[in-house]
C-alpha positions as CSV (number, residue, x, y, z in Angstrom):
1,M,178.6,56.5,149.6
2,D,182.2,55.3,148.2
3,P,182.8,51.3,147.8
4,L,186.4,51.2,149.1
5,V,184.4,52.7,152.6
6,Y,182.5,49.6,152.6
7,K,184.9,47.6,152.2
8,L,186.7,49.6,154.8
9,I,183.7,48.7,157.4
10,H,182.9,44.9,155.6
11,I,187.0,44.6,157.3
12,I,186.7,46.2,160.4
13,G,183.7,44.3,161.1
14,I,185.2,41.0,160.2
15,T,188.1,41.7,162.1
16,L,185.6,42.2,165.2
17,L,183.6,38.9,164.6
18,F,186.9,36.9,164.8
19,L,187.7,38.8,167.9
20,S,184.9,38.7,169.8
21,F,185.2,35.3,168.5
22,G,188.2,34.4,169.9
23,A,187.1,35.8,173.3
24,M,183.8,33.7,173.7
25,L,185.9,30.1,172.8
26,G,189.2,31.5,175.6
27,G,187.0,30.2,178.3
28,G,185.9,33.6,179.5
29,S,182.8,34.3,181.4
30,G,181.0,36.7,183.1
31,K,181.2,40.1,181.7
32,S,183.5,38.5,179.5
33,Y,181.6,36.6,177.6
34,K,179.4,39.6,177.6
35,M,181.5,41.6,175.9
36,A,182.4,39.2,173.6
37,A,178.6,38.6,172.7
38,M,178.1,42.4,172.1
39,G,180.8,42.6,170.0
40,H,179.8,39.5,168.3
41,G,176.0,41.3,167.5
42,I,177.5,44.4,166.6
43,A,180.1,42.8,163.7
44,L,177.4,40.4,162.1
45,L,175.7,44.0,161.4
46,L,178.4,45.9,159.9
47,I,179.7,42.6,157.9
48,L,175.9,42.9,156.7
49,V,175.3,46.4,156.0
50,S,178.6,46.9,154.0
51,G,177.9,43.6,152.2
52,F,174.9,44.7,151.0
53,G,176.3,48.0,150.2
54,M,178.9,47.2,148.2
55,Q,176.7,44.8,146.6
56,A,174.7,47.9,145.2
57,K,177.3,49.9,145.0
58,Y,178.9,47.5,142.2
59,G,175.7,46.3,140.6
60,Y,175.7,42.2,141.4
61,P,172.4,41.0,140.9
62,L,170.9,39.7,144.8
63,G,170.3,36.4,142.7
64,S,173.8,35.2,142.4
65,G,175.1,31.8,143.8
66,W,178.1,33.1,145.4
67,L,176.5,36.0,147.1
68,I,174.1,33.9,148.6
69,T,176.4,31.0,149.8
70,K,178.0,34.4,151.4
71,I,174.4,34.7,153.4
72,A,174.5,31.7,154.6
73,I,178.0,31.9,156.0
74,W,177.2,35.0,157.4
75,A,174.3,32.5,159.4
76,V,176.8,30.0,159.8
77,F,178.8,32.7,161.9
78,G,175.2,34.0,163.5
79,A,174.7,30.1,164.9
80,V,178.2,29.9,166.2
81,I,177.0,31.8,169.5
82,V,175.6,29.5,170.8
83,F,177.5,26.3,170.2
84,A,180.1,28.3,171.6
85,K,177.8,29.0,174.7
86,R,176.9,25.4,174.9
87,R,180.1,23.9,174.1
88,A,178.0,21.7,171.9
89,F,180.8,20.9,169.7
90,P,184.6,20.5,170.4
91,L,186.5,22.8,170.8
92,P,188.9,21.9,167.4
93,G,186.2,21.6,165.5
94,L,184.3,24.3,166.1
95,V,187.6,26.9,165.3
96,A,188.1,24.3,162.4
97,L,184.0,24.8,161.0
98,L,185.4,28.9,161.5
99,L,188.6,28.9,159.6
100,I,186.9,26.8,156.6
101,A,183.9,28.9,156.6
102,G,186.2,32.7,157.3
103,G,188.5,31.0,154.0
104,A,184.7,30.4,152.3
105,A,183.3,33.3,152.4
106,A,187.1,35.5,151.7
107,W,187.5,33.2,148.5
108,L,183.7,34.2,147.4
109,G,183.9,37.1,147.9
110,L,187.5,37.6,146.0
111,M,186.3,35.1,142.9
112,K,183.0,35.2,142.8
113,P,182.8,31.7,140.8
114,F,179.1,31.3,140.4
């Protein structure tokens, strides 16, 4: 498959992920929270599959530090659903975590510093 298709799927997954975070953190409950949680899972799957597709197409080694760090950030994004559901963190702190993690993931993907 063309690497640009993987990039498009990756961007769609990221958009869906942050849309789901907004819905979860917006205070919805019941059916709306369930839909947001489903979107969260689907987004994580799209991001993971397309990310590894790009890694294979571009030939990046799996042991690259930036790639391992991006996978760790992906795991943080997966765990945020627990904190959002239980309200374990203050909302501004959780939003700041998401913004910093998203910015770091974007920077790592663009710059590939290590």
